[in-house]
C-alpha positions in Angstrom: -0.5 0.1 -0.1 1.5 3.2 -0.7 1.3 6.1 1.9 2.9 9.2 2.4 4.1 10.4 5.8 1.4 12.3 5.9 -1.4 9.8 5.9 -2.8 9.2 8.9 0.3 11.3 10.8 2.5 8.7 9.8 5.8 10.8 10.0 5.6 13.9 12.2 7.9 16.1 11.1 9.7 19.9 11.7 10.8 21.9 9.5 15.0 21.3 9.5 17.1 24.4 10.3 20.6 24.4 9.8 23.4 27.3 10.8 26.2 27.2 8.2 29.4 29.8 7.4 28.6 31.0 4.0 32.1 32.6 3.8 35.9 31.8 5.5 35.8 33.0 8.8 32.0 34.6 9.2 30.2 33.9 11.6 27.4 31.4 11.3 23.6 32.0 9.5 20.9 30.4 9.9 19.9 28.7 6.1 16.3 28.4 5.1 16.1 25.4 3.1 12.4 25.7 2.5 10.4 22.8 3.0 12.8 20.5 4.1 12.5 18.6 7.4 13.8 16.2 9.9 11.1 13.5 12.2 10.4 14.1 15.4 7.4 11.0 15.6 6.6 7.9 13.6 3.0 7.2 14.4 3.5 3.1 14.2 -0.1 2.2 15.1 -1.1 2.9 11.6 1.9 0.4 10.3 0.9 -2.0 12.9 -2.6 -2.0 11.7 -1.7 -2.5 8.0 0.5 -5.2 9.4 -2.2 -7.0 10.6 -4.2 -6.7 7.2 -1.1 -8.5 5.6 -0.5 -4.6 3.9 3.2 -4.1 3.1 3.2 -0.6 2.8 5.7 1.6 0.8 6.5 5.3 2.1 7.0 8.1 0.6 9.0 10.4 2.8 7.2 13.2 3.8 6.3 14.4 7.0 3.7 16.7 8.2 4.3 19.4 10.4 2.4 20.7 13.4 1.4 23.5 11.2 0.0 21.3 8.6 2.6 22.1 6.3 4.4 18.6 4.3 8.5 18.5 4.8 10.4 16.6 2.6 12.5 14.0 4.6 15.8 12.0 3.8 14.2 8.5 3.0 17.0 6.6 4.6 16.5 9.3 7.8 12.3 8.2 7.5 13.3 4.5 7.0 15.4 4.4 10.4 13.4 6.8 12.1 10.3 3.8 10.9 12.4 0.9 12.0 13.3 2.3 15.2 9.4 3.1 16.0 8.4 -0.8 15.1 11.7 -1.8 17.0 12.4 -4.1 13.5 15.4 -6.9 14.0 17.1 -4.8 10.6 17.1 -2.0 8.9 18.4 -1.9 4.9 19.2 0.8 3.3 19.6 0.2 -0.7 22.0 2.3 -2.0 24.2 3.1 -5.6 27.4 1.8 -3.8 29.1 -1.2 -2.5 28.7 -0.4 0.9 31.3 1.4 3.6 35.0 1.2 2.1 38.2 0.6 4.2 41.4 3.1 3.0 42.4 0.9 0.4 38.5 1.1 -1.1 37.5 -2.5 -0.3 34.2 -3.2 1.2 34.0 -4.0 5.0 31.8 -6.2 5.7 30.8 -5.7 9.3 31.4 -3.3 12.0 30.5 -1.9 15.4 29.1 1.4 16.1 32.6 2.2 17.4 34.8 1.2 14.4 32.1 3.0 12.3 33.2 6.6 14.4 36.8 5.7 13.9 35.8 5.9 10.1 34.2 8.6 10.2 36.6 10.2 12.5 39.5 9.7 10.2 38.4 10.7 7.0 37.8 7.6 5.6 33.9 7.7 5.4 33.1 10.9 3.8 30.7 12.5 2.1 27.1 10.7 1.6 28.3 7.6 3.4 28.4 10.0 6.8 24.6 10.3 7.2 23.9 6.7 6.2 26.3 5.2 8.6 25.1 7.8 11.5 21.6 6.3 10.9 22.4 2.9 10.9 24.4 3.9 14.2 21.4 5.8 15.5 19.0 2.7 14.8 20.9 0.1 16.0 21.6 1.9 19.5 17.2 2.2 19.2 17.5 -1.3 19.9 17.1 -2.2 16.0 19.7 -5.5 16.1 21.2 -4.4 13.1 21.4 -2.3 9.9 23.2 -2.8 6.5 24.2 -0.5 3.6 24.4 -2.6 0.3 24.0 -1.8 -3.1 20.9 -1.9 -4.8 22.3 -2.0 -8.1 23.3 -5.9 -7.4 20.7 -8.5 -8.5 19.3 -10.4 -5.1 21.5 -8.0 -3.4 19.3 -8.6 -0.3 19.0 -11.9 -0.2 23.0 -12.2 -0.8 23.1 -9.9 2.3 21.2 -11.3 4.7 22.0 -15.6 3.6 25.3 -15.5 2.8 28.2 -15.2 5.8 30.1 -12.4 3.9 27.2 -10.6 2.4 27.5 -8.3 -0.5 27.1 -4.7 1.7 28.4 -3.5 4.8 26.6 -4.9 8.5 26.3 -2.2 11.6 26.5 -4.0 14.7 26.3 -2.7 18.5 
């Protein structure tokens, strides 16, 4: 069943605000990102109801603010918030890269939250991978058993990640 986060107030959101220096040595300024938001709450009752009726939800990452406005939210962060709210066994993020790579650009098949912190601190994990890693760390801290970052371009990627010893992506564990 196709849903947006606005349906049944599934995903509650607030406007995202970021502070950023627009020039070197300039004081940070509040940047208005328009209708970009962040998750404040997930109404898991909506999903539980669908589950009891054997519906599989496909959720657009749009939330609703207290002001009634729609806010676009990063899909990985929405997936993580839903996984945490539902106390899922696993979170799987499909992406267009192999997973998390080490300094030699080789796939890391498994790592802990602490090891992920070290990769970020050392600069080995950078760019768009950082929010994915942080999302995975947050959900594992929230009680989700494992989080996976896998390449959705690989045929049968989810099955290979779940049912082989090495997997095809990166799993993050406590």
